[in-house]
N, C-alpha and C positions, 0 to 999 in steps of 0.2 A: 441284826442281820436279817435281810429279806430272804425268805425261802424261794427257791426256784419253783415256778408254776408251769406245768406242762399240760397242754390240752391234747387229749388222745381220743381217737374215734375207733370203734370196732364194728365189725359186720356180724349180724345174726343171719347167716345164710342157712336155710333149712331146706332139705330135700327128703321127702318120704319119711318124715319123723327123725331124720338125722341132721345134725348140725356140723358145719365145717369148723374144725379147729386146726391151728398150725403150730409147729414147733419152732421155737426161736433158734437162731444160729448159735453154734457153740462159742463163737468169739464175740458175741454181743452181751449186753447186760442181761441178767437173769437167764443165763445160757441153758438151752435145751428144755426150758419150761414150755408148756402148751398154753395157747391163748386163742382168743377170738381174733381173726385176722383184721388188720388195720394198722394204724400208726399215728404219728404226730401231725397235727394241723400246723401248716406253715403260715407265716404272716400273709394276710391278704386273701387267704382261702376260706371258703365256707366249709363247714363240717362235711357236707355232702361231697364237695369237690375233693377234699383231702382224702376221704374214704375211697372214692373211685380211683384216685391217683395211686394211693398206697396198694390197693389190690392189683392194679395193673402192674406196678413196679415189682411187687413181691411175688406174684404168681401168674402174671400175664393173663389175667382174666378181666372181663368186663362185667359190671354189675349195674343194676338200677337201684339207686339208694332210695329207700322209702322213708317211712315215719320213724321218729326216734322211739325206741322201745324202752330204754331206761337210761338213767343218768345218776352217777354218784361220784363222790370225791374220795380219794384215798391218800393218806400221808405215808410215804416211805421215809426212811431215816433222813435222806438228804434232799428230798423234793416232794412236791405235792402233785398228784394226778387229778385232772378234771376229765373224767372218762364218760363218753356218751356212746351208746350202742344203738345202731340203726338196723331195722329190718331191711334186708336186701334181697334182690332177685338176681340169680345168675343168668347173664345174657349169653355167655360163652358156652360152647358145648361142654357137657359134663366131664369129658375126659381131657379138657383143656388145661387143667391146673398143672402148672409147672413150678418147680422149686427154684425160683430165681433168687429170692432173698428170704427164703424159709428153709429150714432143715428137712421138714416132713409135713404131711397133712393127713388128716383122717376125717371121715364122716362118721359121727358117733351119736348115739341116742343120749338123752339126758342121764339115764341110769348108768351108761358106760363112762360118762365123764369123770366119775369118781376114781377111775383107774389111771387118770392122768394128773400130773402135778402142774398147777396153774400158779402164776404170780398172784399176789394178794388181791390186786384190783380186779383181775378176771375172776378170781374165786368168788368175790362178792357178787359179780354179775351172774355167775352160775347159781349161787344161792337164790337170787331173785328169780331166775328162770325156773328153778325147781318149785318155788312158791307159786308161780303163775300156772304151773302144770298141775297143781293140786285140785 
């Protein structure tokens, strides 16, 4: 049996030492967990195109997608995630974040992130961010 492979991109949006995290909708998989904003890459899209599209669809914001900051793969019970996180710059005004396809959002420091429950793939990204901060 071939396992389903899902390519996912996430945004590392930082402002004054705080990172943007979003809360998943209650009716989606991994409900109400927190994550780095982003989503699935569709066929024919580059990672950068997918990330800009997802942030526009989820929160009505525009970003400039920069360099890839980290990449890892994670095996969930029924599928595998190929997860890439990119440094991004917010082009929209700071107050422009809307909850179109997210339940909530926060700007948090790295030390505050331990107060939020993340899916396993995002938790690994957080661990790597904390290592970079040392």
